[in-house]
C-alpha positions in Angstrom: -0.8 15.1 -17.5 -4.6 15.7 -17.5 -6.6 15.2 -20.7 -7.8 18.8 -20.5 -5.9 21.9 -19.7 -6.5 22.6 -16.0 -7.9 26.0 -15.3 -5.9 28.8 -13.8 -7.3 31.5 -11.6 -7.2 33.9 -14.5 -9.4 31.6 -16.6 -12.3 32.1 -14.3 -14.4 35.2 -13.7 -12.8 37.3 -10.9 -15.6 36.5 -8.5 -14.9 32.8 -8.9 -11.1 32.7 -9.0 -10.9 31.8 -5.3 -12.7 28.5 -6.0 -9.6 26.8 -7.4 -8.0 27.0 -4.0 -8.8 24.3 -1.5 -10.5 26.9 0.7 -11.2 30.6 0.3 -9.7 31.7 3.6 -7.9 29.8 6.4 -10.9 30.4 8.6 -13.0 28.3 6.2 -11.0 25.2 7.2 -10.9 23.6 10.6 -7.6 24.3 12.4 -6.5 20.7 12.2 -6.7 20.7 8.4 -5.2 24.1 7.6 -1.6 22.8 7.2 -2.8 20.4 4.5 -4.7 22.4 2.1 -5.3 26.1 3.0 -5.0 28.3 0.0 -3.3 25.7 -2.1 -4.7 25.1 -5.5 -6.1 21.7 -6.1 -6.2 20.0 -9.4 -9.8 18.7 -8.8 -11.0 22.3 -8.7 -8.7 23.4 -11.6 -10.2 20.6 -13.7 -13.8 21.5 -12.8 -12.9 25.1 -13.3 -13.0 24.6 -17.0 -16.7 25.0 -16.6 -17.0 27.8 -14.0 -20.8 27.5 -13.4 -20.3 23.8 -12.7 -17.4 24.5 -10.4 -19.5 27.0 -8.4 -22.5 24.6 -8.1 -20.2 21.7 -7.2 -18.4 23.7 -4.5 -21.7 24.8 -3.0 -23.2 21.3 -3.0 -20.1 19.4 -1.9 -19.3 22.0 0.8 -22.8 21.7 2.2 -22.5 17.9 2.4 -19.1 18.3 4.1 -20.2 20.9 6.6 -24.0 20.5 7.1 -24.9 16.9 6.7 -24.4 16.1 10.4 -21.7 13.5 9.8 -18.9 13.4 12.3 -15.4 13.6 10.8 -14.6 10.0 11.4 -17.7 8.7 9.6 -17.3 11.2 6.8 -13.7 10.3 6.2 -14.4 6.5 6.4 -17.1 6.9 3.7 -14.8 9.0 1.4 -11.9 6.6 1.9 -14.0 3.6 1.1 -15.3 5.2 -2.1 -11.7 6.1 -3.1 -10.4 2.6 -2.5 -13.4 0.8 -4.1 -13.1 3.0 -7.2 -9.3 2.9 -7.2 -8.9 6.7 -6.9 -5.4 7.6 -5.9 -6.3 11.3 -6.0 -9.1 11.1 -3.5 -7.3 8.6 -1.3 -4.2 10.9 -1.3 -6.2 14.0 -0.2 -8.5 12.3 2.2 -6.0 9.9 3.7 -4.2 13.0 4.9 -7.4 14.7 6.0 -8.5 11.5 7.9 -5.2 11.4 9.8 -5.5 15.1 10.6 -9.1 14.5 11.8 -7.7 12.0 14.3 -8.4 8.6 12.6 -5.6 6.2 13.5 -3.3 5.3 10.7 -4.2 1.6 11.2 -7.9 2.4 10.6 -7.0 4.2 7.3 -4.8 1.4 6.3 -7.5 -1.1 7.1 -9.9 0.6 4.7 -7.1 0.5 2.1 -6.7 -3.2 2.7 -10.5 -4.0 2.9 -9.8 -5.3 6.4 -13.3 -4.7 7.9 -12.5 -7.0 10.9 -10.6 -4.0 12.4 -13.9 -2.1 12.8 -16.7 -2.5 15.2 -20.0 -4.0 13.9 -21.5 -0.6 13.1 -18.6 0.7 11.1 -18.1 -2.6 9.4 -21.7 -2.5 8.3 -21.3 1.2 7.2 -18.2 0.3 5.1 -20.0 -2.7 3.6 -23.0 -0.4 2.8 -20.8 2.1 1.0 -19.3 -0.7 -1.2 -22.8 -2.0 -1.9 -24.1 1.5 -2.6 -21.4 1.9 -5.3 -22.4 -1.2 -7.1 -26.2 -0.8 -6.6 -26.3 -3.9 -4.4 -27.8 -2.5 -1.1 -30.4 -5.0 0.0 -32.8 -5.2 3.0 -30.4 -7.2 5.1 -27.5 -4.7 4.7 -29.8 -1.8 5.2 -31.1 -3.3 8.4 -27.5 -3.9 9.6 -26.6 -0.3 9.0 -29.8 1.1 10.5 -29.2 -0.8 13.7 -26.3 1.6 14.2 -27.1 4.8 12.3 -30.3 6.8 12.0 -32.1 7.5 8.8 -30.6 11.0 8.4 -27.1 9.6 8.7 -27.9 6.8 6.2 -29.2 9.4 3.7 -26.1 11.6 4.2 -23.8 8.6 3.8 -25.4 7.7 0.5 -25.3 11.3 -0.8 -21.7 11.6 0.2 -20.7 8.3 -1.4 -22.5 9.3 -4.6 -20.9 12.7 -4.7 -17.4 11.3 -4.2 -18.1 8.6 -6.8 -18.9 11.4 -9.2 -15.7 13.2 -8.3 -13.7 10.0 -8.7 -15.2 9.1 -12.1 -14.8 12.7 -13.4 -11.1 12.8 -12.2 -10.4 9.4 -13.8 -12.1 10.3 -17.1 -10.0 13.5 -17.3 -6.9 11.8 -16.0 -6.3 14.5 -13.4 -3.0 14.0 -11.5 -2.2 14.3 -7.8 -0.4 17.5 -7.0 2.4 15.7 -5.3 3.6 12.1 -4.7 0.9 9.5 -3.7 0.8 8.7 0.0 0.1 5.0 -0.8 -2.9 2.8 0.0 -0.8 1.7 3.1 0.2 5.3 3.9 3.9 4.4 3.3 4.5 7.9 1.9 2.3 9.8 4.3 3.8 12.8 6.1 4.8 12.3 9.7 
């Protein structure tokens, strides 16, 4: 049970009630993800909904990073999964493990992030995953930046950092509020992932 009462739609001003759902309309979600989250209320949004102006700002900012930061789905989900695993967030792992699989990431790649098995990835993605870990601990140095920039342009590196920072904020907020997953955890090894 969360440490705060999760907001219900009726707790928000009418013009913001839709923000507790994963997405406003099915058209807002790429077809491959619709079966996962379309219209379903998500506890992350219900928790943030206790402060409607913050929820509105968060949804706009996070949505812009998700949709407009020019990260392909694979890179985006690898970054988010790495944040979830490094910060031990079952909630974010559960949501984005399913999204990653629906976006076409092989289950073995998702499991490898969960197991910190960077040898599964090519040099560029291994550097990216190392960069995210270092970013979270404030340990990015010139060598690591150079390894990442050999494979990714400056704009992508900026987007990766902003995405990692945003998801770190989500994780820490969810952990501080003890917000539960809506259903059973899929597992770091995807043992309970839907077929």
